N, C-alpha and C positions, 0 to 999 in steps of 0.2 A: 375502218368501222368505228362508229361513234360509241361512246359509253352509253349503257342502258340507263333509262330513267331511274331515279332513286326509288320510286314506288315499286318498280319491277324488281330491283335489288332487294328491297325489304320483303317482298313476296317470296323471292327465291330463298332468302334466309329463313323465313318463317315456315315455308312449306317443304323445302327439300333439305337445306343444310341442317336444320335442327333434327329432322327425321333421321339423317345418316350420321348424326354426331355421336351415336353410341356404337361401339364395336360389335355388340351382339346383334343390333339391327342390320349392320352391314353383312354379318355372317348369314343372317336370315335371308337377306336379299340375294346373296350368292347361292344359297341353297335353293331358293325358289326359281333361280335362273335355270337350274338343272331340271326341275319339274315341279308341278303343283304339289302341295302337301296339306294334310290335315294337321292340326296343332299337335296332337299326340305324336304323330310320326316325325314331325319336324323337331319336336323336343328330344325325341330319342336320337335322331340323326345328329343333332348338335350337342348332345349330352348336356342339355340344359333343363331345369325344372319347367314343367308345363305352365305353371302360372307366370313365370318369367317370359316365356315365349309368347303367351297370350297377351301380356301387357305390351310387349314390343310390337306385336302384330297390330294391336289396337292403334298405336301411334302411327305405324306405317299406313294403316287403312285410313285413318283420319286425314293424313297428308296426301292421300291419293296415290301412294306408291305401290300398294297391293290391292287386289280385288278379292272378293269372296264369292263362292258359289255354294249355296245351301242345298243339301240333299237329305231330307228328313231332319235328323238332329245333327248330322255331320256338316261341318263347314270346311271347304277346301280353299286354300289361299294360293294366289298366283301373282306374278308381277303384273302391274298395270301397264307398264311400258318398259320394254326390254332395254331401252337406251340408258336406263339408270345404271346398268352394268357397264356399259361403255364409258359412262362418266366416272364411275368408280375405278375402272381400269386405268383411265387417263390420270386420275388423281394419284393412283398408286405409282404410275410411271414417273410423274412429277416428283413424288416423294422419294422414289429410288434415286433419281438424278440429283436431288438436293443432298441426299445422304452421301452419294459418291463424291460430289463436289466438296462437301465438308471433309470427308476422309482424305481427299487429295490435298486439301489445304493443311490439314493437320500433319500429314506425311511430309510436306514441304517445310514445315517449321523446324 
């Protein structure tokens, strides 16, 4: 497989990587993987202030990672593409392997 073009890498970084660069946004994505949420319920579930959750949801929405559905004054958020969870799970697996390899190297010293 050839390397992707630089323009595509720049778009990936701008649209996805920056959106998931904050741990709270990752927690929000995992919560939305379970079910759609209104902001207030999501804030309660994650024990985060509602303005914080709203701010992070705005970033995720702007980057196309979450969708909204309005019903009157209430807005429900959901994942735009469930594959983002697969990507996050894969990154977590890589991170765990790196940590294990490092701990093995330290143990051998």
